[in-house]
Each structure stands twice: as C-alpha cells, then as structure tokens.
ChimeraX commands (.cxc) that place a marker at each C-alpha (Angstrom):
marker #1 position 101.15,47.14,-59.73 radius 0.5
marker #1 position 101.98,43.31,-61.10 radius 0.5
marker #1 position 105.72,43.83,-60.97 radius 0.5
marker #1 position 105.90,45.48,-57.43 radius 0.5
marker #1 position 103.63,42.60,-56.22 radius 0.5
marker #1 position 105.30,39.91,-57.83 radius 0.5
marker #1 position 109.74,41.48,-57.42 radius 0.5
marker #1 position 109.55,44.32,-54.90 radius 0.5
marker #1 position 107.16,42.76,-52.22 radius 0.5
marker #1 position 108.44,44.71,-49.41 radius 0.5
marker #1 position 107.91,48.30,-51.14 radius 0.5
marker #1 position 104.27,46.65,-52.51 radius 0.5
marker #1 position 103.48,46.17,-48.82 radius 0.5
marker #1 position 104.62,49.18,-47.64 radius 0.5
marker #1 position 102.99,51.38,-50.55 radius 0.5
marker #1 position 99.93,49.81,-49.54 radius 0.5
marker #1 position 99.93,49.53,-45.15 radius 0.5
marker #1 position 100.93,53.46,-46.03 radius 0.5
marker #1 position 97.85,54.06,-48.99 radius 0.5
marker #1 position 100.29,55.60,-51.27 radius 0.5
marker #1 position 100.48,52.46,-53.77 radius 0.5
marker #1 position 97.31,54.61,-55.85 radius 0.5
marker #1 position 99.52,57.59,-56.05 radius 0.5
marker #1 position 102.21,55.40,-56.88 radius 0.5
marker #1 position 100.36,53.87,-60.01 radius 0.5
marker #1 position 99.19,57.19,-61.06 radius 0.5
marker #1 position 102.10,58.61,-61.38 radius 0.5
marker #1 position 104.18,56.26,-62.85 radius 0.5
marker #1 position 101.41,56.27,-65.58 radius 0.5
marker #1 position 101.86,59.35,-66.36 radius 0.5
marker #1 position 105.78,59.77,-66.59 radius 0.5
marker #1 position 105.38,57.01,-68.55 radius 0.5
marker #1 position 103.15,58.11,-70.93 radius 0.5
marker #1 position 105.26,61.47,-71.08 radius 0.5
marker #1 position 108.41,59.49,-71.48 radius 0.5
marker #1 position 106.70,57.74,-74.33 radius 0.5
marker #1 position 105.82,61.08,-76.24 radius 0.5
marker #1 position 108.94,62.48,-75.93 radius 0.5
marker #1 position 111.19,59.88,-77.25 radius 0.5
marker #1 position 108.63,58.07,-79.80 radius 0.5
marker #1 position 108.76,62.05,-81.80 radius 0.5
marker #1 position 112.88,62.09,-81.11 radius 0.5
marker #1 position 112.89,58.58,-82.75 radius 0.5
marker #1 position 111.14,60.11,-85.96 radius 0.5
marker #1 position 113.24,63.12,-85.97 radius 0.5
marker #1 position 116.12,61.12,-86.05 radius 0.5
marker #1 position 115.15,58.14,-88.63 radius 0.5
marker #1 position 111.48,59.51,-89.92 radius 0.5
marker #1 position 109.01,57.84,-91.45 radius 0.5
marker #1 position 107.52,58.64,-94.65 radius 0.5
marker #1 position 103.46,59.37,-94.80 radius 0.5
marker #1 position 102.85,58.62,-97.88 radius 0.5
marker #1 position 105.05,55.18,-97.16 radius 0.5
marker #1 position 101.06,55.12,-95.11 radius 0.5
marker #1 position 99.96,55.38,-98.01 radius 0.5
marker #1 position 101.34,52.90,-100.50 radius 0.5
marker #1 position 102.75,50.52,-98.06 radius 0.5
marker #1 position 100.17,50.40,-95.34 radius 0.5
marker #1 position 101.92,46.56,-93.98 radius 0.5
marker #1 position 105.51,48.31,-93.80 radius 0.5
marker #1 position 104.27,51.57,-92.13 radius 0.5
marker #1 position 102.67,49.79,-89.49 radius 0.5
marker #1 position 105.40,47.59,-88.96 radius 0.5
marker #1 position 107.83,50.21,-88.75 radius 0.5
marker #1 position 105.77,52.27,-85.96 radius 0.5
marker #1 position 104.85,49.23,-83.85 radius 0.5
marker #1 position 108.94,48.22,-84.32 radius 0.5
marker #1 position 109.81,52.43,-82.65 radius 0.5
marker #1 position 106.55,51.63,-80.15 radius 0.5
marker #1 position 107.62,48.54,-78.87 radius 0.5
marker #1 position 111.64,50.40,-78.41 radius 0.5
marker #1 position 109.87,53.01,-76.40 radius 0.5
marker #1 position 107.98,50.84,-73.76 radius 0.5
marker #1 position 110.94,48.94,-73.78 radius 0.5
marker #1 position 113.22,51.89,-72.87 radius 0.5
marker #1 position 110.06,53.03,-70.50 radius 0.5
marker #1 position 110.25,49.59,-69.01 radius 0.5
marker #1 position 113.36,49.64,-67.91 radius 0.5
marker #1 position 113.88,53.29,-66.72 radius 0.5
marker #1 position 110.41,53.23,-64.36 radius 0.5
marker #1 position 109.14,50.21,-63.96 radius 0.5
marker #1 position 112.20,47.94,-63.53 radius 0.5
marker #1 position 114.84,50.47,-61.72 radius 0.5
marker link #1:1,2 radius 0.2
marker link #1:2,3 radius 0.2
marker link #1:3,4 radius 0.2
marker link #1:4,5 radius 0.2
marker link #1:5,6 radius 0.2
marker link #1:6,7 radius 0.2
marker link #1:7,8 radius 0.2
marker link #1:8,9 radius 0.2
marker link #1:9,10 radius 0.2
marker link #1:10,11 radius 0.2
marker link #1:11,12 radius 0.2
marker link #1:12,13 radius 0.2
marker link #1:13,14 radius 0.2
marker link #1:14,15 radius 0.2
marker link #1:15,16 radius 0.2
marker link #1:16,17 radius 0.2
marker link #1:17,18 radius 0.2
marker link #1:18,19 radius 0.2
marker link #1:19,20 radius 0.2
marker link #1:20,21 radius 0.2
marker link #1:21,22 radius 0.2
marker link #1:22,23 radius 0.2
marker link #1:23,24 radius 0.2
marker link #1:24,25 radius 0.2
marker link #1:25,26 radius 0.2
marker link #1:26,27 radius 0.2
marker link #1:27,28 radius 0.2
marker link #1:28,29 radius 0.2
marker link #1:29,30 radius 0.2
marker link #1:30,31 radius 0.2
marker link #1:31,32 radius 0.2
marker link #1:32,33 radius 0.2
marker link #1:33,34 radius 0.2
marker link #1:34,35 radius 0.2
marker link #1:35,36 radius 0.2
marker link #1:36,37 radius 0.2
marker link #1:37,38 radius 0.2
marker link #1:38,39 radius 0.2
marker link #1:39,40 radius 0.2
marker link #1:40,41 radius 0.2
marker link #1:41,42 radius 0.2
marker link #1:42,43 radius 0.2
marker link #1:43,44 radius 0.2
marker link #1:44,45 radius 0.2
marker link #1:45,46 radius 0.2
marker link #1:46,47 radius 0.2
marker link #1:47,48 radius 0.2
marker link #1:48,49 radius 0.2
marker link #1:49,50 radius 0.2
marker link #1:50,51 radius 0.2
marker link #1:51,52 radius 0.2
marker link #1:52,53 radius 0.2
marker link #1:53,54 radius 0.2
marker link #1:54,55 radius 0.2
marker link #1:55,56 radius 0.2
marker link #1:56,57 radius 0.2
marker link #1:57,58 radius 0.2
marker link #1:58,59 radius 0.2
marker link #1:59,60 radius 0.2
marker link #1:60,61 radius 0.2
marker link #1:61,62 radius 0.2
marker link #1:62,63 radius 0.2
marker link #1:63,64 radius 0.2
marker link #1:64,65 radius 0.2
marker link #1:65,66 radius 0.2
marker link #1:66,67 radius 0.2
marker link #1:67,68 radius 0.2
marker link #1:68,69 radius 0.2
marker link #1:69,70 radius 0.2
marker link #1:70,71 radius 0.2
marker link #1:71,72 radius 0.2
marker link #1:72,73 radius 0.2
marker link #1:73,74 radius 0.2
marker link #1:74,75 radius 0.2
marker link #1:75,76 radius 0.2
marker link #1:76,77 radius 0.2
marker link #1:77,78 radius 0.2
marker link #1:78,79 radius 0.2
marker link #1:79,80 radius 0.2
marker link #1:80,81 radius 0.2
marker link #1:81,82 radius 0.2
marker link #1:82,83 radius 0.2
view
C-alpha cells in the first residue's frame, strides 16, 4: 500500500475510490506468499543446505537461509510490487 501511495498515486486513488484497494492488497499478499514458497523450494533444490549444518554450525545455516530469503523477497518485489 505504501508503495502505491508514494509511487503510483493515481492507481492508489482509483483503487481507493473504487473500494478495490483492500482486495488488491490481499490478493498481492497471497500471490507473494505463494511465490515465496515456490522460490525457496527451488533455491533449496538447486543449492541444498545440509540439515546437519543446522546442528554443527547454526550461524552459517541461518546466514545461508537468510540469503535465500532475501533473494526470494527481492524477486517478489520486482515481480509483484514494483511492476
């Protein structure tokens, strides 16, 4: 919503006036969550992180998972939000 309000003001106003803003935001959120799950699964299939690493070096495991998460979020922002 903030992105629409600050960068796509006309679209924001139109959706607000037509009372479709909330529906748009909810739908975008659902798409983003679904896309996030797909991207994380794909990244872990291509570059698996050993679950044993979670036990032996939890900081490295967390760093790798955070990196995947940030990459997935960036893709989602470019595909769904900033388009």
